[in-house]
N, C-alpha and C positions, 0 to 999 in steps of 0.2 A: 319542686323542682328536681328532687331526688329521683323521682318516678320517671322524670324526663331523662335524666342522667344514665338509669339502667335501662331504658328501652334503646337509647343510643349504642350503647354498649352491648346490649344483645344482639342489635342487628350489625355491629362491627364483627362481634364473634361468627355471627350467622354468613357474613358475606366473605371473611376468611377461610371459613370452612368452604365455600364453594369454590373460590380461587384455588386453594390448596388441593380439593379433590379434582379439578379441572387439569390442573397441573400435572397432578400424578396420572391421571388418564391420558394427557398428551404423551408424556415420558412413556407410560406402556404401550401406546398405541404405535409409537415412533420406532421404540426400540424393539418391537416385536414383529412390526411388518414391514418396516423400512430401515433396517438396521445398516445397509449399506449405503443408504443416500444422505446420512446424517452424521455428525460427530459422533464422537466415542461416550460422551457424556449420557445420551441417550440408552445408548446399548449398556453401559453402566448402570444407571438408573433401573433399566429392566431386568439385569441381573439380581441388583438389590431386591426388586419388587419380588422377584421369583423366588430367590432364598428365603425371604421372610414373609412368602405368601400368606401365611395362617394370621400373623400379626396384622398386615395391610388389610386383609380381608375383613376382620372384627372391626379395627378402627374405620374402613370404609363404609362397612353396614352401618355402624351407628351413626356417622356422618351423614350417610345419605337417607337414614330413617329419621333424624333430626330435622334435615332439611326438608323433606317429605312432610312431616309432621307440622312444623312451621308453616310451611306452604298452604295447607289445608285449613289450619286454625286461622292465618291470619289473610286469606285469600282475598278478601274485599277490601283490605286496608291498602294492595297495591295498585298503582294507578298505571294507564295507559302502557307505554313503551316499556318501564321499568317492571312491569306484570310480565309482558311478553317474554323478555330476556330471562328473568329469574325462572319462569316455567320452563324455556328452553334449556336454561344452564342444569336445571335439576331432573329433568328428562334425560339430558347427556349422562348425568353422573347416574341415574338409576340405570340406564341402560348398558352404560359402561362396565357397572359392578356386575350385572348379569354375564356380560361379555367375559368379563375376566375369569368369574366362576367356571365358566364353559371353558375356555382356553386352558387354565391352569389345571382343570380336570381332564382335559384331553391330554395334555403332556405328562402329569403324573401317571394316566392310564396307559398310554405307550411308552412311558420311560424315553420319550423323545426330546430333544433338544433343538 
């Protein structure tokens, strides 16, 4: 019974990581590319991400790597629609991690805002 509880806790933590990373990436996308169409919340969120990009990059790398390793390790345990959604979410997180690195590098290379 304790092992079942640990598995549920592990899955919950992994699902929270996916949700948090997707929310951070949505804030990044809207704050960077659509700042005039949406509320100041997203623009301020993007500014916080930009000011603390080193910390967020390290944390996002750890989260994305954890999700990827979990996906590879437990790939056969996922079923049907959940498998597709999980793969799409993790692919989005991984691609956005690379996009953020590129965008922040370009911003810092040109010293542009």
